[in-house]
C-alpha positions in Angstrom: 120.7 124.7 200.3 117.3 126.4 200.4 116.8 130.2 200.2 113.6 132.0 201.3 113.1 135.5 200.1 111.2 138.2 202.1 108.1 139.6 200.5 105.1 141.8 201.5 101.6 140.5 201.1 99.7 142.8 198.7 96.4 141.0 198.2 94.7 137.9 199.5 93.0 135.7 196.9 90.9 132.6 196.6 92.2 129.1 197.5 94.8 130.4 200.1 96.7 132.3 197.4 98.2 135.8 197.7 99.9 138.4 195.6 103.2 139.4 197.1 105.8 142.0 196.3 109.5 141.3 196.2 111.5 144.4 195.4 108.8 145.8 193.1 108.1 142.5 191.4 104.8 140.8 192.1 104.3 137.0 192.4 101.4 134.8 193.3 102.2 132.4 196.2 100.4 129.9 198.3 99.5 130.7 201.9 98.7 127.1 202.7 101.5 126.9 205.3 100.6 130.2 207.0 96.8 130.7 206.5 96.8 133.5 209.1 98.9 135.9 207.0 97.2 139.3 206.3 97.7 142.1 203.8 100.8 144.1 204.7 102.5 141.2 206.5 106.1 140.3 205.6 106.5 136.7 204.7 109.4 134.4 203.7 108.8 132.8 200.3 110.3 129.6 199.1 109.3 127.6 196.0 106.0 129.4 195.6 105.0 129.0 199.2 105.0 131.6 202.0 106.5 129.6 204.8 106.7 132.1 207.7 105.5 135.5 208.8 108.4 137.8 209.8 108.5 141.3 211.1 109.5 144.2 208.9 112.9 144.7 210.5 113.9 141.1 209.9 112.6 141.3 206.3 114.7 144.5 205.7 117.8 143.1 207.3 117.5 139.9 205.1 117.1 142.0 201.9 120.3 144.0 202.9 122.2 140.8 203.4 121.1 139.4 200.1 122.1 142.6 198.4 125.6 142.2 199.8 125.8 138.7 198.3 124.7 140.0 194.9 121.7 137.6 195.1 119.2 140.5 195.3 119.2 143.5 193.0 120.6 146.5 194.8 118.2 148.9 193.0 114.4 148.4 192.6 114.7 149.5 188.9 116.9 146.5 188.2 114.1 144.2 189.3 111.6 145.6 186.8 
């Protein structure tokens, strides 16, 4: 089973890389699969790759579902 986590693109970097934020935690991911992503976009991240751009509503709904499954921290402070 694969799981992709919603994240928001914070910065675009060289070589199709981006810094994304996931519940207050930043990660560097590849945009090779979705080169049209822009700062502020919500993307699904799996194994270090952004694999799809999604709208904010979908991203928020997904985070809420993950919180219910205890997969995602329920409080931003827990992620830091």
